[in-house]
C-alpha positions as CSV (number, residue, x, y, z in Angstrom):
1,X,-11.2,20.1,26.9
2,X,-13.6,17.5,28.3
3,X,-12.3,14.2,28.8
4,X,-14.4,12.1,26.7
5,X,-14.1,15.2,23.7
6,X,-13.1,13.0,20.5
7,X,-10.1,15.2,19.7
8,X,-8.8,13.9,23.4
9,X,-8.9,10.3,22.3
10,X,-7.0,11.6,18.6
11,X,-4.8,13.4,20.4
12,X,-4.2,10.1,23.3
13,X,-3.5,7.4,20.0
14,X,-1.3,10.1,18.2
15,X,1.2,9.7,21.4
16,X,1.3,6.0,21.7
17,X,1.8,6.2,17.8
18,X,4.3,8.4,18.0
19,X,6.1,6.7,20.7
20,X,6.7,3.5,18.4
21,X,7.3,5.4,15.4
22,X,10.0,7.5,17.7
23,X,11.7,4.3,18.9
24,X,11.4,2.5,15.1
25,X,13.2,5.2,13.5
26,X,16.0,4.9,15.3
27,X,16.0,1.6,15.8
28,X,15.7,0.1,12.0
29,X,18.8,0.5,10.9
30,X,20.7,-0.5,14.2
31,X,18.5,-3.8,13.3
32,X,18.9,-4.4,9.7
33,X,22.5,-3.1,10.2
34,X,22.7,-6.0,12.8
35,X,20.6,-8.5,9.7
36,X,24.0,-8.3,7.8
37,X,21.9,-5.7,5.4
38,X,24.2,-2.4,4.0
39,X,23.4,1.4,4.4
40,X,21.6,1.2,0.8
41,X,19.7,-1.6,1.7
42,X,19.0,0.0,4.7
43,X,17.7,3.5,2.5
44,X,15.4,1.5,0.1
45,X,13.7,-0.4,3.1
46,X,13.4,3.2,4.1
47,X,11.8,4.4,0.5
48,X,10.7,1.3,0.5
49,X,8.3,2.3,3.7
50,X,7.6,6.0,2.5
51,X,5.9,4.9,-0.5
52,X,3.9,2.1,0.9
53,X,3.0,4.7,3.0
54,X,1.8,7.5,0.4
55,X,0.2,5.1,-1.7
56,X,-1.7,3.6,1.8
57,X,-3.0,7.5,1.9
58,X,-3.9,8.1,-1.7
59,X,-6.3,4.9,-0.8
60,X,-7.7,6.5,2.7
61,X,-8.2,9.7,0.4
62,X,-10.7,7.7,-2.1
63,X,-12.0,5.5,0.7
64,X,-12.4,9.2,3.2
65,X,-15.3,9.5,0.8
66,X,-17.6,6.5,1.3
67,X,-16.2,5.2,4.7
68,X,-16.6,6.1,7.8
69,X,-13.0,7.7,9.1
70,X,-13.1,5.8,12.6
71,X,-13.2,2.4,10.3
72,X,-10.6,3.6,8.4
73,X,-8.6,4.6,11.7
74,X,-9.0,1.0,13.0
75,X,-8.0,-0.5,9.9
76,X,-4.4,1.3,10.2
77,X,-4.1,0.4,13.8
78,X,-4.4,-3.0,12.6
79,X,-2.3,-2.6,10.0
80,X,-0.1,-1.6,12.4
81,X,0.2,-4.6,14.5
82,X,0.3,-6.7,12.3
83,X,3.2,-4.6,11.2
84,X,5.6,-5.2,14.5
85,X,4.5,-8.8,15.1
86,X,5.6,-9.4,11.9
87,X,9.1,-7.4,11.9
88,X,9.8,-9.3,15.0
89,X,9.8,-13.0,12.7
90,X,11.0,-11.8,9.6
91,X,15.0,-11.4,8.7
92,X,15.0,-12.2,5.1
93,X,15.8,-9.2,3.0
94,X,12.5,-9.5,0.1
95,X,10.4,-9.8,3.0
96,X,10.8,-7.0,4.8
97,X,10.8,-4.9,2.1
98,X,8.0,-6.0,1.2
99,X,6.4,-5.4,5.0
100,X,7.5,-1.9,4.9
101,X,6.1,-1.4,1.9
102,X,2.8,-2.7,2.7
103,X,2.8,-1.5,6.8
104,X,2.9,1.4,9.0
105,X,7.1,1.5,9.4
106,X,7.8,4.8,9.7
107,X,11.4,6.1,9.1
108,X,11.2,9.8,9.6
109,X,9.2,9.6,13.5
110,X,7.4,13.1,12.0
111,X,4.3,13.6,9.9
112,X,4.4,10.9,7.1
113,X,1.4,8.8,8.2
114,X,-1.8,7.5,6.5
115,X,-3.3,8.6,9.7
116,X,-2.4,12.0,9.9
117,X,-4.6,13.4,7.2
118,X,-7.6,11.3,8.9
119,X,-7.2,12.6,12.2
120,X,-7.0,16.8,10.3
121,X,-9.9,16.3,9.5
122,X,-11.3,15.3,12.2
123,X,-10.1,17.3,14.5
124,X,-11.4,20.1,12.0
125,X,-14.7,18.5,12.4
126,X,-14.7,18.8,16.3
127,X,-12.7,21.8,17.0
128,X,-14.3,25.5,16.0
129,X,-12.5,27.3,13.4
130,X,-11.7,30.2,16.2
131,X,-9.4,27.3,17.6
132,X,-8.1,26.1,14.8
133,X,-4.0,26.9,14.7
134,X,-4.2,25.9,19.1
135,X,-5.1,22.9,18.0
136,X,-3.0,21.6,15.7
137,X,-0.1,23.1,18.0
138,X,-1.4,21.3,20.8
139,X,-1.6,18.1,18.6
140,X,2.0,18.6,16.6
141,X,3.0,19.6,20.8
142,X,2.0,15.8,21.6
143,X,3.2,14.2,19.0
144,X,6.5,15.4,19.0
145,X,6.9,14.9,22.7
146,X,5.6,11.1,22.6
147,X,8.3,10.3,19.6
148,X,10.9,12.0,22.5
149,X,10.1,9.2,25.0
150,X,9.8,7.0,21.7
151,X,13.6,8.1,21.1
152,X,14.4,7.9,24.9
153,X,13.1,4.1,24.8
154,X,15.3,3.2,21.2
155,X,17.7,2.4,24.4
156,X,16.2,-0.1,26.2
157,X,17.9,-2.9,24.1
158,X,21.0,-2.3,26.1
159,X,19.8,-2.2,28.8
160,X,18.3,-5.1,28.8
161,X,21.4,-6.7,28.2
162,X,22.3,-7.3,32.3
163,X,18.6,-9.8,32.1
164,X,20.4,-12.3,29.2
165,X,18.6,-11.0,26.6
166,X,21.4,-9.4,23.5
167,X,21.3,-6.4,21.0
168,X,19.1,-8.2,18.0
169,X,16.9,-10.2,20.9
170,X,16.1,-6.7,22.2
171,X,15.1,-5.1,19.6
172,X,13.5,-7.4,18.6
173,X,11.2,-7.8,21.9
174,X,10.8,-3.3,20.7
175,X,9.3,-4.4,17.3
176,X,6.8,-6.3,19.8
177,X,5.7,-3.4,22.1
178,X,5.6,-1.5,18.9
179,X,2.3,-3.8,18.2
180,X,1.6,-3.2,21.1
181,X,0.5,0.1,20.7
182,X,-1.0,-0.5,18.3
183,X,-3.6,-2.4,20.1
184,X,-3.9,0.1,22.7
185,X,-4.1,2.8,19.0
186,X,-7.0,0.7,18.3
187,X,-9.0,1.2,21.6
188,X,-8.3,5.0,21.1
189,X,-9.8,5.3,18.0
190,X,-13.1,3.5,18.8
191,X,-13.9,6.6,21.2
192,X,-14.5,8.4,18.3
193,X,-17.4,8.9,16.9
194,X,-19.1,7.9,13.5
195,X,-19.9,10.4,11.1
196,X,-23.4,11.0,10.9
197,X,-23.7,10.4,6.6
198,X,-20.6,10.3,5.2
199,X,-20.6,12.6,2.3
200,X,-20.4,10.7,-1.4
201,X,-19.4,14.4,-2.9
202,X,-15.9,14.2,-0.9
203,X,-14.0,13.3,-4.2
204,X,-14.6,16.2,-5.9
205,X,-15.0,18.9,-2.8
206,X,-12.0,20.2,-4.2
207,X,-13.6,23.0,-6.3
208,X,-13.4,27.0,-6.1
209,X,-9.8,26.2,-3.9
210,X,-8.4,23.6,-6.3
211,X,-5.4,25.6,-7.8
212,X,-4.1,26.5,-4.8
213,X,-4.0,23.5,-2.6
214,X,-2.6,21.5,-6.1
215,X,-0.3,24.4,-5.9
216,X,0.7,23.8,-2.1
217,X,0.8,19.9,-2.8
218,X,3.8,21.1,-5.6
219,X,5.5,22.8,-2.7
220,X,5.2,21.1,0.0
221,X,6.1,17.7,-2.2
222,X,9.6,20.1,-2.5
223,X,10.2,20.4,1.0
224,X,8.8,16.7,1.8
225,X,11.9,15.5,-0.8
226,X,14.5,17.5,1.2
227,X,13.1,15.6,4.2
228,X,13.6,11.9,2.8
229,X,17.6,13.0,2.7
230,X,17.7,13.2,6.1
231,X,14.4,10.8,7.9
232,X,15.9,10.5,11.1
233,X,16.8,6.7,10.7
234,X,18.8,7.9,8.3
235,X,20.3,10.9,10.2
236,X,20.5,8.3,13.3
237,X,23.3,6.1,10.7
238,X,25.0,9.5,9.7
239,X,25.7,10.0,13.4
240,X,26.8,5.6,14.6
241,X,29.2,6.0,11.2
242,X,30.7,9.3,11.2
243,X,31.2,10.4,14.9
244,X,30.6,6.2,16.4
245,X,27.6,7.1,18.4
246,X,26.2,4.3,20.6
247,X,22.3,3.5,20.7
248,X,22.4,4.5,23.9
249,X,23.9,7.7,23.5
250,X,21.3,8.2,20.0
251,X,18.4,7.5,22.0
252,X,19.2,10.5,24.6
253,X,20.1,12.9,21.7
254,X,16.8,11.9,19.8
255,X,14.8,12.5,23.3
256,X,16.0,16.4,24.1
257,X,16.1,16.9,19.8
258,X,11.8,15.7,19.8
259,X,12.0,18.2,23.0
260,X,13.3,20.7,21.7
261,X,10.6,20.3,18.4
262,X,7.5,20.1,21.2
263,X,8.9,23.1,22.7
264,X,8.6,25.0,19.2
265,X,5.0,24.3,18.4
266,X,3.4,26.8,21.0
267,X,5.6,29.5,19.9
268,X,5.0,28.5,16.6
269,X,1.3,28.8,17.4
270,X,2.3,32.7,19.4
271,X,4.5,33.7,16.7
272,X,1.6,33.5,13.8
273,X,-0.8,35.3,15.1
274,X,2.2,38.0,15.1
275,X,3.6,37.7,12.5
276,X,1.5,35.3,10.2
277,X,1.0,31.5,9.4
278,X,3.4,32.2,6.0
279,X,6.4,34.6,7.9
280,X,6.5,31.7,10.7
281,X,6.8,28.6,8.8
282,X,9.7,30.3,6.1
283,X,11.6,32.3,8.9
284,X,12.1,29.6,11.5
285,X,12.8,27.2,8.2
286,X,15.3,28.7,6.9
287,X,17.7,29.3,9.9
288,X,17.3,25.4,10.9
289,X,18.2,24.1,6.6
290,X,21.2,26.5,7.5
291,X,22.4,24.6,10.8
292,X,21.6,21.1,9.4
293,X,24.6,22.2,6.6
294,X,26.4,23.4,9.3
295,X,26.0,19.9,11.5
296,X,27.3,18.0,8.2
297,X,30.2,19.9,7.9
298,X,30.4,20.0,11.8
299,X,34.2,18.6,12.8
300,X,33.1,17.0,16.2
301,X,30.3,15.4,17.3
302,X,28.9,17.4,20.5
303,X,29.9,20.8,17.8
304,X,27.3,18.6,14.8
305,X,25.1,17.8,18.2
306,X,24.1,21.6,19.2
307,X,23.6,22.4,15.7
308,X,21.1,19.4,15.4
309,X,19.9,20.8,18.1
310,X,19.3,23.8,16.5
311,X,17.3,22.4,13.8
312,X,15.0,20.6,16.1
313,X,14.1,23.6,17.9
314,X,13.1,25.3,14.6
315,X,12.5,23.0,12.4
316,X,9.0,22.2,12.8
317,X,8.0,24.9,13.6
318,X,5.6,25.6,9.9
319,X,4.3,21.8,11.3
320,X,0.9,22.9,13.0
321,X,1.6,26.5,11.1
322,X,0.7,24.6,7.2
323,X,-1.8,22.6,8.7
324,X,-3.3,25.3,10.2
325,X,-2.5,27.2,6.7
326,X,-3.7,24.2,4.6
327,X,-7.2,24.7,6.3
328,X,-7.5,27.7,6.4
329,X,-7.3,28.7,2.9
330,X,-9.8,26.4,1.4
331,X,-13.5,25.9,1.8
332,X,-15.1,24.3,5.1
333,X,-16.5,21.6,2.2
334,X,-13.2,21.1,1.0
335,X,-10.8,21.1,3.9
336,X,-10.8,16.6,4.5
337,X,-9.7,16.5,0.5
338,X,-7.3,19.4,0.4
339,X,-6.0,17.0,3.9
340,X,-5.2,14.3,1.6
341,X,-4.5,15.8,-1.7
342,X,-1.2,18.0,0.5
343,X,-0.5,14.9,1.8
344,X,-0.2,12.0,-0.7
345,X,2.1,14.4,-2.9
346,X,4.5,14.6,0.6
347,X,4.9,10.9,1.5
348,X,5.3,10.6,-2.3
349,X,8.4,12.6,-2.7
350,X,9.4,12.0,0.6
351,X,10.6,8.0,-0.3
352,X,12.2,9.1,-3.2
353,X,14.9,10.3,-0.7
354,X,15.9,8.0,1.6
355,X,17.2,5.1,-1.3
356,X,19.4,8.3,-2.8
357,X,20.8,8.9,0.1
358,X,21.8,5.3,1.5
359,X,23.2,5.5,-1.8
360,X,25.3,8.9,-1.2
361,X,26.3,7.4,2.3
362,X,27.4,3.7,0.5
363,X,29.2,6.0,-2.0
364,X,31.7,7.9,1.6
365,X,29.6,11.0,0.7
366,X,28.1,11.3,3.9
367,X,27.4,14.8,4.6
368,X,26.2,15.1,1.7
369,X,22.6,14.3,2.3
370,X,22.3,17.1,4.9
371,X,23.7,19.8,3.3
372,X,21.7,18.6,0.0
373,X,18.5,18.6,2.2
374,X,19.3,22.3,3.4
375,X,19.7,23.5,0.2
376,X,16.6,22.3,-1.1
377,X,14.7,23.4,2.1
378,X,16.3,26.8,1.6
379,X,14.7,26.7,-1.8
380,X,11.0,25.8,-0.8
381,X,10.6,28.4,2.1
382,X,11.5,31.2,-0.7
383,X,9.5,29.7,-3.4
384,X,6.4,29.6,-0.5
385,X,7.2,33.4,0.9
386,X,6.5,34.5,-3.4
387,X,3.4,32.6,-3.9
388,X,1.5,32.4,-1.1
389,X,2.6,36.1,0.9
390,X,-0.2,37.9,-0.2
391,X,-2.9,34.7,0.6
392,X,-3.9,35.5,3.7
393,X,-6.5,33.3,6.4
394,X,-9.3,34.8,7.4
395,X,-7.7,35.7,10.8
396,X,-5.1,37.5,9.1
397,X,-7.1,39.9,6.7
């Protein structure tokens, strides 16, 4: 791939913002608890951030039909800068709740982001169809490695003690770093070429594939709702409260968890060429959910971390395959709309889980969110297999 290819800049921008999401998702609960808020209030802020992301993505779906994708990506980068700066200086819960809702804070350290549908649309536009699954695997690989580095960077506040900066001050400094990463991401998005003529009829692009997209969106929403119970911020909170995991240990764990997830993406692309996209999604996802449920019941930290690492190695293999499948089963004219219509319900559904999980944490049912997440995800996988095992992308026919 040429260095000045648009996909190169998108991959670099994905890496930059996922580094920020990686450390923010770990630091967010620690920061909020240090400010004196309860686990329930932490869950509510996580829900607000996911709900706000969903509504922003809805706006992107409408604006993307009328404005150049590069312009919207630059606006998103500007919002990321503002979010980092304001989180670093604001202490009041109500204000933090508003900032979480309107900003880009991502407690999931994953693909729940206003940037993702736009990046999918641009990548699909710029990459030949035969390279689609491989490109989405690389896109996910870059994001996962970047999130892993970000998770490791979550330990930085503890390392700043010897120079006289306490943990709270160190976390605020990391939010400033988050803002600087938003600035760097904006510089990279500025290199993406403009669309020659935005399609005024884009909002009507869901035609022959409308039924398929809506059904996929409903199933993906169930998966996202389940995942909302164990977003990375709440998983970190569970480890902190259940086993007394330190911030440095959490950073190391989430780094290796991210590395395993990243390494799974090229494996997913390889496996999908042999057993198909849907089979790859389902038969890697179910074991990962079982591992999560076993982690919830583990009596020791080492056993819980082992099960969570197994989950990390399997749970994200459906990410590039899911993106590739959506792009493959709709017509070319529908791809941008399909990316938005399958992302928005996911974000909305994911926004509900953290508040419910926070309430369960507050009621001392700490294992329940992990068990609920695993059970619902298994139901989703079985429904996906039943509904779509016969609808194959062109390369599998």
